C-alpha angles and dihedrals in degrees: 000000000000090000092053090050092048091051093050090049089049092051090053090053091048095045096104090051092047091052090050092049096048092044092048092050091052090048090052092064099028097099094051095046089044087058089049090052089052091050090052089047090054093046091051095184117184127229117311089001096079094115098140095035092053091046091054092056093043091052092054092050093046090050089052092055102262121142105237124204109193133194094029126169091021091294116121094206098045122097145168119213118195135192129174131007142250130022141008098047111197128182136208121197124221124193126181111165123124132214126251118254098010100107109149140162119235092260130111094247134067105275120142118219088212117010111246094002129127126271140188098255091151096048097240089146085067095039096059095040093051093051091050090046091053091048093052092049091050093049091052092046091054128227143183110250140033130303122197127188113202116206101207117187130199100024088156099082098314097096093217093163092057091062090045089053090051090051089058094242094138095048113125096017110137098199138359120217111204135170139181136203112255142151093254138047123238150113104254133225091174124116126218134223123284109227142191125191129187142168110239110201125195124196125194138152126284124231140158103282093218107027100042113004090149089068092058132083109204118225086187090060089053092049093049092048089049091056090048091050090053090048090054090046091062090080091057104048129078110287093241090063121109124200124179136162146175130205106237096181131016109160143315104243134013093233094055122076101239113247093186133044133160134201122194104212129190129183130183140189133161089245124058090205092056091043091055090061093047091049091053089057091050090053090050089052090056091049091048096052091047089056092047093051097037091240132125125246134201132172136207121197104229101177144354136178135183129235111268118265107217123212118219097201096048092045091055091048089052090049093051094048093045089056090050093054097034132216134290124296119199123215120230090263092049092048089053090050091048093049093051092045094053090054089065093063121105093226133031110263116243094222116073122231104268094051087108088077094056130088116222116216115240111266138170122254145104127279109209094227136082138227139175087230082080090067089056089051089062093056102033127032102259141171134195121226118200118208128180106250092143129061110266109272095025113125127220120256095035135113088247092060090046090055092052093047091059100051142053096284090063094043093053089058091046091057093047091050090051092051094049094047093045092050093045090052091047090052089057095044089050093049112021090183086080086076091071096070090039090056092042092056090048093051093045095050093043089049095193093309115156114224116228122167117228089222106101113263093237095050119121125214105282095233093176098042092123091058116098107194118197092221121082118264116248118259115269 
């Protein structure tokens, strides 16, 4: 007992030195991993197609001495990299998928690098690189235990982590350290939106649209009525619900009554239990419009994610380490870039320029977005760190955020995130008793709830979910 107390006292005395060492080790590799993040930004590979992006991160980890298992969970671009042995077992999450249609140069005006191509509007090029950077720094620092880096593809609607959970890849992990690009800095106690997505398909009968329209049964009519039904439903669901859809297919020629149409539908709510009830009503709407138009309907769940389960102990550790390392400081050139970029927004941002230097205290709330990292948070104690890689006031999934993710503003945030995660991991390795409050928070917030993904148990990773073929999908 006295020895444990002596060691903890010694660690407190050495804390400034430890912070300096971890920060210095991150800085040593920051330029190289920053270049990797830029390469991934230029590649801009969408979900499950991130072949080169994943390979870049795997190569860095292999070079650093990690054992890399690639192609896990039936996903070619997923991987698990491991270093060390024994307890504690800590995890870092890496994402690297881009978003369709957000190609952008690193300039403060709308200018696509490749017209119509994908872009890193969510900053996953920075996310994966920072986690790898933190892992390399930790390996060089030395620790007792095991470190795993999880390469998790297709976060943007592909639910890659759900299939990795089902493959048992997160089993035995004591805590998961996650982060996400943002326009503020803070350890978060906020949850995120549970979400379910599905492809609703309608099948009718073709006919000549002018000569014999009465012989046709329009699948397009059914799809349009379905969208209208969902729009009317908005008045009768909890106000924190979000429902959005696109029509992926609506016919082949204007003079043919469409016999196939498809709607990609997504619904969200902060509670999966509440969302289940809303989703049942959406399914009834599809069945109703099919009856009204004398068509047939079928649905295929394409993705689902839980609301995030925060962790009080990990959030406070993030907060403490963020304050040790400090926020982001822009150079004169970066400030000029940020000023010009903010002028392109439709509304004046609430946060003033300079907020990137501040640290926000952890607080409860709901972020109106969704992620499959939430599913991991229900099976492993996890926490989300937000770091300012975007100019304050810039939203995710925009050309403005893509521009930031490809230049020095984004990379500064990437380095800070790596330092905070590396130090937080080192804190736990140095004093494994810190896992007790982390686990206690996890058990209390989960409150005996049993996690069950809404993606069917027999579903396979939808490796081509970003494809949008012009021909109708076969009946299922």
